[in-house]
MOPAC internal coordinates of N, CA, C and O (Angstrom, degrees):
PM7 1SCF
backbone

  N    0.0000 0     0.00 0     0.00 0    0    0    0
  C    1.4490 1     0.00 0     0.00 0    1    0    0
  C    1.5361 1   107.72 1     0.00 0    2    1    0
  O    1.2310 1   120.67 1   -53.24 1    3    2    1
  N    1.3079 1   116.33 1   126.76 1    3    2    1
  C    1.4626 1   119.46 1  -179.51 1    5    3    2
  C    1.5322 1   110.60 1   -87.23 1    6    5    3
  O    1.2310 1   120.10 1    -9.86 1    7    6    5
  N    1.3275 1   117.41 1   170.14 1    7    6    5
  C    1.4687 1   120.20 1  -175.45 1    9    7    6
  C    1.5303 1   114.64 1   -59.96 1   10    9    7
  O    1.2310 1   119.67 1   147.11 1   11   10    9
  N    1.3133 1   118.23 1   -32.89 1   11   10    9
  C    1.4620 1   119.74 1   178.56 1   13   11   10
  C    1.5267 1   111.56 1   -68.24 1   14   13   11
  O    1.2310 1   120.21 1   143.86 1   15   14   13
  N    1.3239 1   117.21 1   -36.14 1   15   14   13
  C    1.4666 1   120.11 1   175.78 1   17   15   14
  C    1.5226 1   111.19 1   -66.18 1   18   17   15
  O    1.2310 1   120.66 1   139.18 1   19   18   17
  N    1.3142 1   116.35 1   -40.82 1   19   18   17
  C    1.4658 1   120.51 1   178.00 1   21   19   18
  C    1.5263 1   110.03 1   -62.62 1   22   21   19
  O    1.2310 1   120.66 1   135.34 1   23   22   21
  N    1.3287 1   116.34 1   -44.66 1   23   22   21
  C    1.4643 1   120.41 1   178.34 1   25   23   22
  C    1.5231 1   110.92 1   -62.42 1   26   25   23
  O    1.2310 1   120.23 1   138.79 1   27   26   25
  N    1.3107 1   117.17 1   -41.21 1   27   26   25
  C    1.4618 1   121.57 1   178.36 1   29   27   26
  C    1.5283 1   111.13 1   -61.84 1   30   29   27
  O    1.2310 1   120.35 1   134.45 1   31   30   29
  N    1.3116 1   116.93 1   -45.55 1   31   30   29
  C    1.4608 1   120.93 1   178.65 1   33   31   30
  C    1.5287 1   111.12 1   -63.83 1   34   33   31
  O    1.2310 1   120.42 1   138.14 1   35   34   33
  N    1.3131 1   116.81 1   -41.86 1   35   34   33
  C    1.4663 1   120.43 1   179.42 1   37   35   34
  C    1.5222 1   111.39 1   -64.29 1   38   37   35
  O    1.2310 1   120.36 1   135.66 1   39   38   37
  N    1.3215 1   116.92 1   -44.34 1   39   38   37
  C    1.4669 1   119.90 1   179.29 1   41   39   38
  C    1.5229 1   111.66 1   -65.48 1   42   41   39
  O    1.2310 1   120.20 1   142.33 1   43   42   41
  N    1.3220 1   117.22 1   -37.67 1   43   42   41
  C    1.4626 1   120.14 1   177.36 1   45   43   42
  C    1.5253 1   111.76 1   -70.32 1   46   45   43
  O    1.2310 1   120.12 1   153.16 1   47   46   45
  N    1.3221 1   117.37 1   -26.84 1   47   46   45
  C    1.4587 1   120.64 1   177.09 1   49   47   46
  C    1.5253 1   111.10 1   -71.97 1   50   49   47
  O    1.2310 1   120.22 1   139.55 1   51   50   49
  N    1.3466 1   117.19 1   -40.45 1   51   50   49
  C    1.4615 1   119.64 1  -176.09 1   53   51   50
  C    1.5224 1   113.73 1   -90.45 1   54   53   51
  O    1.2310 1   119.60 1   171.17 1   55   54   53
  N    1.3147 1   118.37 1    -8.83 1   55   54   53
  C    1.4719 1   121.03 1  -177.99 1   57   55   54
  C    1.5301 1   113.49 1   -58.79 1   58   57   55
  O    1.2310 1   118.51 1   135.06 1   59   58   57
  N    1.3398 1   120.44 1   -44.94 1   59   58   57
  C    1.4731 1   118.56 1   178.72 1   61   59   58
  C    1.5287 1   112.78 1   -62.86 1   62   61   59
  O    1.2310 1   120.54 1   143.89 1   63   62   61
  N    1.3179 1   116.57 1   -36.11 1   63   62   61
  C    1.4635 1   120.23 1   178.92 1   65   63   62
  C    1.5265 1   110.97 1   -65.87 1   66   65   63
  O    1.2310 1   120.55 1   135.72 1   67   66   65
  N    1.3093 1   116.56 1   -44.28 1   67   66   65
  C    1.4628 1   120.52 1  -179.56 1   69   67   66
  C    1.5297 1   111.50 1   -67.12 1   70   69   67
  O    1.2310 1   120.37 1   136.96 1   71   70   69
  N    1.3190 1   116.90 1   -43.04 1   71   70   69
  C    1.4659 1   120.64 1  -178.67 1   73   71   70
  C    1.5247 1   111.11 1   -65.00 1   74   73   71
  O    1.2310 1   120.50 1   135.87 1   75   74   73
  N    1.3169 1   116.64 1   -44.13 1   75   74   73
  C    1.4628 1   119.54 1  -179.07 1   77   75   74
  C    1.5215 1   111.26 1   -68.07 1   78   77   75
  O    1.2310 1   120.24 1   139.14 1   79   78   77
  N    1.3258 1   117.15 1   -40.86 1   79   78   77
  C    1.4654 1   120.02 1   178.67 1   81   79   78
  C    1.5314 1   110.59 1   -62.86 1   82   81   79
  O    1.2310 1   120.40 1   136.44 1   83   82   81
  N    1.3167 1   116.85 1   -43.56 1   83   82   81
  C    1.4639 1   120.18 1   178.94 1   85   83   82
  C    1.5271 1   111.39 1   -63.95 1   86   85   83
  O    1.2310 1   120.38 1   136.48 1   87   86   85
  N    1.3233 1   116.88 1   -43.52 1   87   86   85
  C    1.4640 1   120.17 1   179.31 1   89   87   86
  C    1.5267 1   111.51 1   -63.06 1   90   89   87
  O    1.2310 1   119.96 1   139.39 1   91   90   89
  N    1.3172 1   117.68 1   -40.61 1   91   90   89
  C    1.4621 1   120.22 1   179.49 1   93   91   90
  C    1.5218 1   112.27 1   -67.49 1   94   93   91
  O    1.2310 1   120.29 1   141.08 1   95   94   93
  N    1.3062 1   117.05 1   -38.92 1   95   94   93
  C    1.4705 1   119.96 1   178.07 1   97   95   94
  C    1.5223 1   110.16 1   -64.31 1   98   97   95
  O    1.2310 1   120.62 1   133.34 1   99   98   97
  N    1.3231 1   116.41 1   -46.66 1   99   98   97
  C    1.4681 1   119.45 1  -179.41 1  101   99   98
  C    1.5244 1   111.73 1   -64.72 1  102  101   99
  O    1.2310 1   119.97 1   136.33 1  103  102  101
  N    1.3115 1   117.67 1   -43.67 1  103  102  101
  C    1.4655 1   120.69 1   179.24 1  105  103  102
  C    1.5247 1   111.38 1   -68.87 1  106  105  103
  O    1.2310 1   120.18 1   142.65 1  107  106  105
  N    1.3052 1   117.25 1   -37.35 1  107  106  105
  C    1.4596 1   120.79 1   178.70 1  109  107  106
  C    1.5201 1   111.83 1   -63.92 1  110  109  107
  O    1.2310 1   120.76 1   139.95 1  111  110  109
  N    1.3139 1   116.14 1   -40.05 1  111  110  109
  C    1.4687 1   120.14 1   177.75 1  113  111  110
  C    1.5303 1   110.72 1   -68.87 1  114  113  111
  O    1.2310 1   120.72 1   146.04 1  115  114  113
  N    1.3051 1   116.22 1   -33.96 1  115  114  113
  C    1.4589 1   120.06 1  -177.92 1  117  115  114
  C    1.5268 1   111.70 1   -73.96 1  118  117  115
  O    1.2310 1   120.15 1   137.12 1  119  118  117
  N    1.3171 1   117.32 1   -42.88 1  119  118  117
  C    1.4577 1   120.63 1  -174.25 1  121  119  118
  C    1.5207 1   114.32 1   -87.83 1  122  121  119
  O    1.2310 1   119.95 1   147.53 1  123  122  121
  N    1.3250 1   117.70 1   -32.47 1  123  122  121
  C    1.4613 1   119.63 1  -172.83 1  125  123  122
  C    1.5232 1   109.74 1  -144.05 1  126  125  123
  O    1.2310 1   120.27 1  -118.07 1  127  126  125
  N    1.3167 1   117.09 1    61.93 1  127  126  125
  C    1.4579 1   121.63 1  -169.95 1  129  127  126
  C    1.5239 1   113.51 1   -67.16 1  130  129  127
  O    1.2310 1   118.95 1   143.53 1  131  130  129
  N    1.3085 1   119.62 1   -36.47 1  131  130  129
  C    1.4559 1   120.94 1  -172.25 1  133  131  130
  C    1.5252 1   113.93 1   -84.94 1  134  133  131
  O    1.2310 1   119.64 1   164.87 1  135  134  133
  N    1.2961 1   118.29 1   -15.13 1  135  134  133
  C    1.4558 1   120.68 1  -174.65 1  137  135  134
  C    1.5301 1   113.53 1   -94.47 1  138  137  135
  O    1.2310 1   119.46 1  -178.02 1  139  138  137
  N    1.3148 1   118.63 1     1.98 1  139  138  137
  C    1.4630 1   120.53 1  -175.16 1  141  139  138
  C    1.5219 1   111.15 1   -66.50 1  142  141  139
  O    1.2310 1   120.61 1   -52.30 1  143  142  141
  N    1.3181 1   116.43 1   127.70 1  143  142  141
  C    1.4538 1   121.66 1   177.11 1  145  143  142
  C    1.5243 1   110.59 1   -71.73 1  146  145  143
  O    1.2310 1   120.51 1   145.34 1  147  146  145
  N    1.3169 1   116.63 1   -34.66 1  147  146  145
  C    1.4583 1   122.02 1   176.50 1  149  147  146
  C    1.5201 1   106.87 1  -100.89 1  150  149  147
  O    1.2310 1   120.15 1   -68.78 1  151  150  149
  N    1.3097 1   117.32 1   111.22 1  151  150  149
  C    1.4643 1   120.83 1  -174.10 1  153  151  150
  C    1.5254 1   113.33 1   -73.29 1  154  153  151
  O    1.2310 1   119.84 1   144.58 1  155  154  153
  N    1.3092 1   117.91 1   -35.42 1  155  154  153
  C    1.4522 1   120.58 1  -177.33 1  157  155  154
  C    1.5293 1   110.51 1   -79.47 1  158  157  155
  O    1.2310 1   119.87 1   -54.49 1  159  158  157
  N    1.3289 1   117.86 1   125.51 1  159  158  157
  C    1.4567 1   119.14 1   177.84 1  161  159  158
  C    1.5339 1   112.35 1   -64.76 1  162  161  159
  O    1.2310 1   120.16 1   151.11 1  163  162  161
  N    1.3274 1   117.29 1   -28.89 1  163  162  161
  C    1.4653 1   119.91 1   178.68 1  165  163  162
  C    1.5200 1   111.27 1   -68.06 1  166  165  163
  O    1.2310 1   120.16 1   140.39 1  167  166  165
  N    1.3188 1   117.29 1   -39.61 1  167  166  165
  C    1.4637 1   120.31 1   177.50 1  169  167  166
  C    1.5229 1   110.65 1   -67.07 1  170  169  167
  O    1.2310 1   120.96 1   139.13 1  171  170  169
  N    1.3061 1   115.76 1   -40.87 1  171  170  169
  C    1.4606 1   120.25 1   178.57 1  173  171  170
  C    1.5292 1   109.84 1   -63.89 1  174  173  171
  O    1.2310 1   120.34 1   136.12 1  175  174  173
  N    1.3235 1   116.96 1   -43.88 1  175  174  173
  C    1.4609 1   120.65 1   177.41 1  177  175  174
  C    1.5219 1   110.60 1   -61.40 1  178  177  175
  O    1.2310 1   120.28 1   135.04 1  179  178  177
  N    1.3285 1   117.06 1   -44.96 1  179  178  177
  C    1.4649 1   120.53 1  -178.56 1  181  179  178
  C    1.5270 1   111.17 1   -61.73 1  182  181  179
  O    1.2310 1   120.32 1   138.35 1  183  182  181
  N    1.3200 1   117.00 1   -41.65 1  183  182  181
  C    1.4556 1   120.30 1   179.89 1  185  183  182
  C    1.5282 1   111.52 1   -66.99 1  186  185  183
  O    1.2310 1   120.40 1   133.74 1  187  186  185
  N    1.3149 1   116.84 1   -46.26 1  187  186  185
  C    1.4699 1   120.34 1   178.22 1  189  187  186
  C    1.5275 1   111.45 1   -64.29 1  190  189  187
  O    1.2310 1   120.46 1   141.98 1  191  190  189
  N    1.3193 1   116.73 1   -38.02 1  191  190  189
  C    1.4620 1   121.28 1   178.45 1  193  191  190
  C    1.5296 1   110.82 1   -65.38 1  194  193  191
  O    1.2310 1   120.40 1   138.99 1  195  194  193
  N    1.3260 1   116.85 1   -41.01 1  195  194  193
  C    1.4672 1   120.75 1   178.43 1  197  195  194
  C    1.5286 1   111.25 1   -64.69 1  198  197  195
  O    1.2310 1   120.42 1   137.36 1  199  198  197
  N    1.3338 1   116.80 1   -42.64 1  199  198  197
  C    1.4673 1   120.36 1   177.48 1  201  199  198
  C    1.5264 1   110.06 1   -62.74 1  202  201  199
  O    1.2310 1   120.52 1   136.72 1  203  202  201
  N    1.3118 1   116.61 1   -43.28 1  203  202  201
  C    1.4646 1   120.83 1  -179.25 1  205  203  202
  C    1.5269 1   111.34 1   -64.83 1  206  205  203
  O    1.2310 1   120.14 1   138.27 1  207  206  205
  N    1.3280 1   117.34 1   -41.73 1  207  206  205
  C    1.4570 1   119.60 1   178.08 1  209  207  206
  C    1.5207 1   111.71 1   -65.81 1  210  209  207
  O    1.2310 1   120.30 1   142.88 1  211  210  209
  N    1.3284 1   117.02 1   -37.12 1  211  210  209
  C    1.4650 1   120.20 1   177.66 1  213  211  210
  C    1.5296 1   110.79 1   -63.21 1  214  213  211
  O    1.2310 1   120.39 1   139.11 1  215  214  213
  N    1.3206 1   116.87 1   -40.89 1  215  214  213
  C    1.4661 1   120.31 1   178.88 1  217  215  214
  C    1.5291 1   110.60 1   -66.69 1  218  217  215
  O    1.2310 1   120.19 1   137.51 1  219  218  217
  N    1.3279 1   117.25 1   -42.49 1  219  218  217
  C    1.4624 1   119.87 1   178.51 1  221  219  218
  C    1.5278 1   111.46 1   -64.68 1  222  221  219
  O    1.2310 1   120.57 1   139.40 1  223  222  221
  N    1.3230 1   116.52 1   -40.60 1  223  222  221
  C    1.4622 1   119.87 1   178.05 1  225  223  222
  C    1.5282 1   111.02 1   -65.99 1  226  225  223
  O    1.2310 1   120.23 1   140.02 1  227  226  225
  N    1.3249 1   117.16 1   -39.98 1  227  226  225
  C    1.4660 1   120.35 1   177.83 1  229  227  226
  C    1.5252 1   110.68 1   -63.74 1  230  229  227
  O    1.2310 1   119.92 1   139.66 1  231  230  229
  N    1.3136 1   117.76 1   -40.34 1  231  230  229
  C    1.4577 1   120.97 1   176.75 1  233  231  230
  C    1.5172 1   111.90 1   -64.21 1  234  233  231
  O    1.2310 1   120.49 1   141.65 1  235  234  233
  N    1.3252 1   116.67 1   -38.35 1  235  234  233
  C    1.4598 1   120.74 1   177.84 1  237  235  234
  C    1.5250 1   111.27 1   -65.76 1  238  237  235
  O    1.2310 1   120.64 1   137.90 1  239  238  237
  N    1.3250 1   116.38 1   -42.10 1  239  238  237
  C    1.4637 1   120.61 1   179.28 1  241  239  238
  C    1.5286 1   110.74 1   -69.35 1  242  241  239
  O    1.2310 1   120.52 1   137.11 1  243  242  241
  N    1.3125 1   116.62 1   -42.89 1  243  242  241
  C    1.4577 1   121.00 1  -175.38 1  245  243  242
  C    1.5345 1   112.74 1   -67.06 1  246  245  243
  O    1.2310 1   120.64 1   134.35 1  247  246  245
  N    1.3380 1   116.39 1   -45.65 1  247  246  245
  C    1.4585 1   119.73 1  -175.92 1  249  247  246
  C    1.5216 1   113.76 1  -101.76 1  250  249  247
  O    1.2310 1   120.17 1   170.40 1  251  250  249
  N    1.3131 1   117.28 1    -9.60 1  251  250  249
  C    1.4582 1   119.89 1   176.70 1  253  251  250
  C    1.5181 1   115.27 1    78.82 1  254  253  251
  O    1.2310 1   120.48 1  -174.28 1  255  254  253
  N    1.3123 1   116.70 1     5.72 1  255  254  253
  C    1.4666 1   120.16 1   176.44 1  257  255  254
  C    1.5239 1   109.28 1  -153.62 1  258  257  255
  O    1.2310 1   122.04 1   -19.55 1  259  258  257
  N    1.2995 1   113.71 1   160.45 1  259  258  257
  C    1.4564 1   121.49 1  -177.96 1  261  259  258
  C    1.5209 1   109.88 1   -94.78 1  262  261  259
  O    1.2310 1   120.71 1   -27.62 1  263  262  261
  N    1.3237 1   116.25 1   152.38 1  263  262  261
  C    1.4531 1   120.60 1   170.89 1  265  263  262
  C    1.5142 1   116.16 1    92.87 1  266  265  263
  O    1.2310 1   119.26 1  -164.43 1  267  266  265
  N    1.3110 1   119.02 1    15.57 1  267  266  265
  C    1.4649 1   120.59 1   176.29 1  269  267  266
  C    1.5297 1   108.88 1   -73.93 1  270  269  267
  O    1.2310 1   120.47 1   -39.67 1  271  270  269
  N    1.3134 1   116.71 1   140.33 1  271  270  269
  C    1.4591 1   120.90 1  -178.21 1  273  271  270
  C    1.5235 1   111.98 1   -64.64 1  274  273  271
  O    1.2310 1   120.14 1   148.08 1  275  274  273
  N    1.3241 1   117.34 1   -31.92 1  275  274  273
  C    1.4614 1   119.98 1   177.22 1  277  275  274
  C    1.5272 1   111.01 1   -65.03 1  278  277  275
  O    1.2310 1   120.38 1   145.04 1  279  278  277
  N    1.3128 1   116.88 1   -34.96 1  279  278  277
  C    1.4646 1   120.59 1   175.86 1  281  279  278
  C    1.5236 1   110.51 1   -64.99 1  282  281  279
  O    1.2310 1   120.53 1   137.50 1  283  282  281
  N    1.3176 1   116.59 1   -42.50 1  283  282  281
  C    1.4643 1   119.53 1   178.95 1  285  283  282
  C    1.5269 1   111.63 1   -67.52 1  286  285  283
  O    1.2310 1   120.18 1   145.24 1  287  286  285
  N    1.3142 1   117.26 1   -34.76 1  287  286  285
  C    1.4686 1   120.29 1   175.70 1  289  287  286
  C    1.5269 1   109.86 1   -65.52 1  290  289  287
  O    1.2310 1   120.20 1   137.04 1  291  290  289
  N    1.3211 1   117.22 1   -42.96 1  291  290  289
  C    1.4599 1   120.71 1   177.07 1  293  291  290
  C    1.5284 1   111.01 1   -64.78 1  294  293  291
  O    1.2310 1   120.55 1   145.43 1  295  294  293
  N    1.3242 1   116.56 1   -34.57 1  295  294  293
  C    1.4646 1   121.36 1   176.85 1  297  295  294
  C    1.5279 1   110.85 1   -60.93 1  298  297  295
  O    1.2310 1   120.55 1   133.85 1  299  298  297
  N    1.3019 1   116.56 1   -46.15 1  299  298  297
  C    1.4675 1   120.87 1   179.96 1  301  299  298
  C    1.5267 1   110.85 1   -65.36 1  302  301  299
  O    1.2310 1   120.23 1   134.96 1  303  302  301
  N    1.3241 1   117.16 1   -45.04 1  303  302  301
  C    1.4697 1   120.60 1  -179.25 1  305  303  302
  C    1.5238 1   111.03 1   -64.13 1  306  305  303
  O    1.2310 1   119.90 1   135.24 1  307  306  305
  N    1.3152 1   117.79 1   -44.76 1  307  306  305
  C    1.4675 1   120.95 1  -177.46 1  309  307  306
  C    1.5251 1   111.84 1   -66.76 1  310  309  307
  O    1.2310 1   119.92 1   135.58 1  311  310  309
  N    1.3282 1   117.76 1   -44.42 1  311  310  309
  C    1.4579 1   119.45 1  -179.25 1  313  311  310
  C    1.5292 1   111.61 1   -71.53 1  314  313  311
  O    1.2310 1   119.99 1   144.36 1  315  314  313
  N    1.3150 1   117.63 1   -35.64 1  315  314  313
  C    1.4690 1   119.93 1   177.17 1  317  315  314
  C    1.5296 1   110.93 1   -66.60 1  318  317  315
  O    1.2310 1   120.48 1   141.12 1  319  318  317
  N    1.3233 1   116.69 1   -38.88 1  319  318  317
  C    1.4654 1   119.74 1   176.57 1  321  319  318
  C    1.5187 1   111.25 1   -65.06 1  322  321  319
  O    1.2310 1   120.65 1   137.58 1  323  322  321
  N    1.3166 1   116.36 1   -42.42 1  323  322  321
  C    1.4631 1   120.60 1   177.67 1  325  323  322
  C    1.5345 1   110.65 1   -62.49 1  326  325  323
  O    1.2310 1   120.37 1   137.10 1  327  326  325
  N    1.3188 1   116.89 1   -42.90 1  327  326  325
  C    1.4622 1   120.39 1   177.94 1  329  327  326
  C    1.5280 1   111.08 1   -63.87 1  330  329  327
  O    1.2310 1   120.27 1   140.22 1  331  330  329
  N    1.3102 1   117.09 1   -39.78 1  331  330  329
  C    1.4598 1   121.64 1   178.51 1  333  331  330
  C    1.5272 1   109.84 1   -61.72 1  334  333  331
  O    1.2310 1   120.64 1   138.40 1  335  334  333
  N    1.3259 1   116.38 1   -41.60 1  335  334  333
  C    1.4652 1   120.01 1   177.93 1  337  335  334
  C    1.5240 1   111.44 1   -67.20 1  338  337  335
  O    1.2310 1   120.36 1   139.18 1  339  338  337
  N    1.3315 1   116.92 1   -40.82 1  339  338  337
  C    1.4608 1   120.23 1   179.51 1  341  339  338
  C    1.5241 1   112.39 1   -65.74 1  342  341  339
  O    1.2310 1   120.39 1   145.95 1  343  342  341
  N    1.3176 1   116.85 1   -34.05 1  343  342  341
  C    1.4628 1   120.61 1   179.82 1  345  343  342
  C    1.5281 1   112.87 1   -89.57 1  346  345  343
  O    1.2310 1   121.03 1  -175.21 1  347  346  345
  N    1.3243 1   115.64 1     4.79 1  347  346  345
  C    1.4695 1   121.77 1  -179.78 1  349  347  346
  C    1.5240 1   110.37 1    54.57 1  350  349  347
  O    1.2310 1   121.02 1  -126.17 1  351  350  349
  N    1.3076 1   115.65 1    53.83 1  351  350  349
  C    1.4428 1   122.58 1  -176.15 1  353  351  350
  C    1.5124 1   114.24 1   -64.04 1  354  353  351
  O    1.2310 1   119.88 1   156.41 1  355  354  353
  N    1.3141 1   117.83 1   -23.59 1  355  354  353
  C    1.4722 1   120.62 1  -179.31 1  357  355  354
  C    1.5242 1   111.34 1   -72.19 1  358  357  355
  O    1.2310 1   119.79 1   164.34 1  359  358  357
  N    1.3367 1   118.00 1   -15.66 1  359  358  357
  C    1.4637 1   120.41 1   179.40 1  361  359  358
  C    1.5196 1   112.40 1   -83.69 1  362  361  359
  O    1.2310 1   121.23 1   168.54 1  363  362  361
  N    1.3181 1   115.26 1   -11.46 1  363  362  361
  C    1.4184 1   125.37 1   170.82 1  365  363  362
  C    1.4426 1   122.02 1    53.58 1  366  365  363
  O    1.2310 1   120.10 1   180.00 1  367  366  365

């Protein structure tokens, strides 16, 4: 495998994490802008992206391959929970 293939695989591995983190930050700012515990959208994105990458890496380690639907379901649940905590969703 040459370096471009490795880069392609790496970018395809992190793409769902980046897309979901970006979508959650944008939607969180749109729906509940004043309640965000983390004021900077970049910090919020970085935190959600880190959580998403950890879930994807755990799925890769656990099942030995990338792209399992259960991993993607866990990705959505983990990032949504993190976003809920960041937006202080329990204060309603």
